[in-house]
N, C-alpha and C positions, 0 to 999 in steps of 0.2 A: 504493500500500500504506500502511495506517495501522499504525505500529509503537508509537505512544504516543497516549494521550488525556489532555488537560489540562482540568481542570474549574475553572470559576468557583466562587465560594463562595455568596454571597448569592442566595437564590431559585433556586439550582441544587442545592446540597447542603443548605443550611439555610434555614429560614424566617426572614425578617427581623422577624417579629412581636415577638419579645422585645426586640430592640435598639431599635426605634422606640418601643415601649411604655415602655421605661426612660427614653428621652429625654423623652417626653411627661410622665411622672410627675415627672422631675427639674425640668423647666421649668414645671410647674404648669399644663399645658394638657391639654384633653381628648384622649384617644388618637385618636379618630376625626378630630379637627381636624388633628392633626399628620400622620396618615396621608393625609388628603386633600391637605394642602399638599405633601407629598412627591410624590404623584402629579402634582400641578399643575406643580411646578417642573421635574420631569423631562420631562413632556410638552412643556414649553417649551424643552427642550434645555439646561436648567441643571443644575448639580450638586445632588445630593439634599440636601446640607448647607445649601443655600440655604433650605430649609424651616425649619431651626433659626433662621436669621437673620431670617425673617419673624416668628417667634414672639418672638425676643429680638434686636432690631437691635443690631449691633455685637458680637455674641457671638464670643469666641475659642474655637472648637470644641475645639482641642487642649487649651487650658487648662481648659476646662469638663470635658472627659473626664477629665483628671487629678484634678480636684476630685471627680468622681463616684467615682473609684477610692479616693481618700483617705477618702471618706465611707462606704466599703464598699458602694457601689452601682455598681461598675464592670461591665465586660463579663462575661457568663456564657454559657456554651455547654454543653449536655449532650445526652444521647441524644435527648431529646424535641424538640430543635431540628432534628434531621435529618429529611429527607423519608424516608418508609418504603422507597422503592426504592433508596436510596443504598448501603447496605452490600451487598445482594445484587448490584447492578449493577456496582459497582466490583470485587467479588470475581470475578464472572463474566468481566469483561474480563481480569483478571490470570490467570485460569485458562486463557484463550486465548493467553497469552503476550504480551499487550499491556502495555506499561509505563503505569502509571497515576500521574498527578501532579495536584496541586492548586495553582492559582495564581490568587489573586483580590485584589481591592481591599479589603483588610482591615488592621486594625492588627497590630502585632507581638504584642500581647496575644492577639488572636484566633488568631494562629498557634500560640501556646502551648496555647490551649484546644483547638484542632483536633487538635493532636498528642496531647493527653491522651485524646482519644476513640479513639485507636488504630484509625483507619480502614484498610481494606485498600488502601493506596497505597504507591508506591515513593518518593515525595518530595513535600514540601509546603512552600510559601513564600507570603508575603503581600507586598503592596505596601509595608506599613509596615516590613517587614524589609529590603526591597530599596531603599527610598527612591525608588521610581518607581512610578507608578500608571497603569492603563489610562485612556485609550487610547494612551498614549505608546508609540512604537515600541520603546523600550528595554525596556519591560515584556515584550513578546513575544519579544525577543531573549533575555531572561533565562529566559522560559518554555521556549524551545527548548533552552537550555543545561540546564535542569532535566530536560527530557524525555530528553536524551542521544541524540537521533537527528536527522537532517536535518529542517529546517522542513517540507518537503513531506510528511513522514511523521507529522506531529503534527496531531491533530484537537483544536481548541479548542471547548469546549462552554459556552454561557452563555445567559442570558435577555435580555441587553441588546444589541440590534443595533449601536448606535453605539459601545459600549465593548468588545464582544466580537467580533461577526461581522466588521464592516468593518475594524478595525485588524488582526485576526488574518489575514484574507485579504491585506491589504496587506503584511504581514510574511512572506508565503509559506506560512502555515499553512493547513490546511483548517479548515472551521468548521461547527458544527451549532448551530442556534437552538432553544432550549428554550422551549416555550410554558408557562411556569410563573411564578407570581407576577404582580403587577400589570403590570410592564413587559413581561414575556414575552407576556402576552395583549394588552396595549395595542398593541404593534408587530408582532404576529404576521403581519399582512398587509401590512406595509410593504415598500418596495423594499429597504431595508437588510436586513431579516430574510430576504427571498427571495434575497439574495446568498449565503446559507449553502448549502452543498451538501445539507444535510439540515435539515428542520424536524420536530421530534419533540415529543410531549406529555409524555414521561416518560423517565427514564434507562433503564427497562426496555425501552422502545420503541427507544431508541438501541442497546442491546445487540443486539436482534433485527435491526436494520438492518445493523449491522456484521458480523453473522454471515454475511450474504449477500455481503459484499465479497470 
C-alpha cells in the first residue's frame, strides 16, 4: 500500500531551464554551452556543479551563489517554472487520501520559493534545509520522517536513477522513475531506472497508475 508520495524537485516538479540559464549568464558563457556541459558531467557520473567548475576552474559555488543573491540575480521560482501536470496531479493524489510531500536536492532559498507557490502538498523540505543531500541514506530517512508513514508505504518519484531510484529502494522506499528532463530521458532504459517499480512519462500518468493499486 502506498500511503505517501514524495517528489523530487528539479525536472520532476520544475524545469531547471531558468536556474542553469542564470548561471550561464552570470558566468558569461553561452547557455547552450553550459547546458551541454551539465549533461556531459552527469552522464559521466559526476555532480552537475562540476559543469560550473569546467567553465570557471576553482569556483566556490556556494560563495558565487551568495554573490548572485547580493547582486539581485539570485534564485527565482514562479508558476511558469512548474510543469503543467504538477498542480492537478498533486491535488488528485491528496484527494485520494495520499499524503503528498516534496523533498529534493535544492537550496534553503529554493525551499522558501517553493512554499511561496502554495503547492497542494502536506510538507516540503530541501537538502539545503536538512544539511544532507541525495543520494545519502540520511536524506531518505528524513524523507520518510517527513512523509509520516513507514518507509515501505512511501513512493519516491524522481528523474535521476542514481540519486532517486537506487538510494530510495535501498532505504526501503518504493520508487517511480520519471522520464522527464535530460537525465530522465538519458537513463530511461538503464538498469538503474528499471529498478523502479514504475516508469512513467508524466505525473498525470503516475496518478493513473496509482489509481489501479
